[in-house]
C-alpha positions in Angstrom: -2.0 -8.4 -1.0 1.2 -9.1 -3.0 3.1 -6.4 -4.9 6.5 -5.9 -6.5 8.6 -2.8 -6.5 12.0 -2.5 -8.3 12.3 -6.3 -8.3 11.5 -6.8 -4.6 8.4 -8.7 -3.7 6.3 -7.8 -0.7 3.1 -9.3 0.8 0.7 -8.6 3.6 -2.9 -8.7 4.7 -5.1 -5.8 5.7 -8.5 -4.2 5.6 -10.4 -1.8 3.5 -12.8 1.0 4.5 -14.2 2.7 1.4 -11.2 3.9 -0.7 -8.6 3.5 2.0 -6.7 0.2 2.4 -4.4 -0.6 5.3 -1.8 -3.4 4.7 0.1 -5.0 7.6 3.3 -6.3 6.0 5.4 -7.2 9.0 6.8 -3.8 9.8 5.9 -1.5 12.7 3.6 0.7 10.6 1.2 -0.5 7.9 1.2 0.7 4.3 -1.8 3.0 3.8 -3.2 3.3 0.3 -6.0 5.5 -1.1 -7.7 4.2 -4.2 -7.8 7.0 -6.9 -10.6 7.3 -9.5 -8.1 6.0 -12.1 -7.8 2.7 -10.1 -4.2 3.6 -9.0 -3.3 3.1 -5.3 -1.4 6.0 -3.8 0.3 4.9 -0.6 2.4 5.9 2.3 4.7 3.7 4.3 7.5 4.0 6.9 5.1 6.0 9.1 4.5 8.5 6.3 8.2 9.0 5.4 7.9 7.3 2.0 5.3 7.4 -0.9 4.5 5.1 -3.6 2.0 4.7 -6.5 0.7 1.3 -7.6 -0.6 1.1 -11.2 -2.9 -1.8 -12.1 
């Protein structure tokens, strides 16, 4: 997976189980996304200390 936030690029690989996606991106804790019915991905990273929303 590759994504860009505020001009910064990130990449990682992971796995999916239903609507939940875990992405290992080189940090201690993975990013965990939940796929919403709209197609957006709502995620947590930093061991749950930060939130983000990816819009396709």
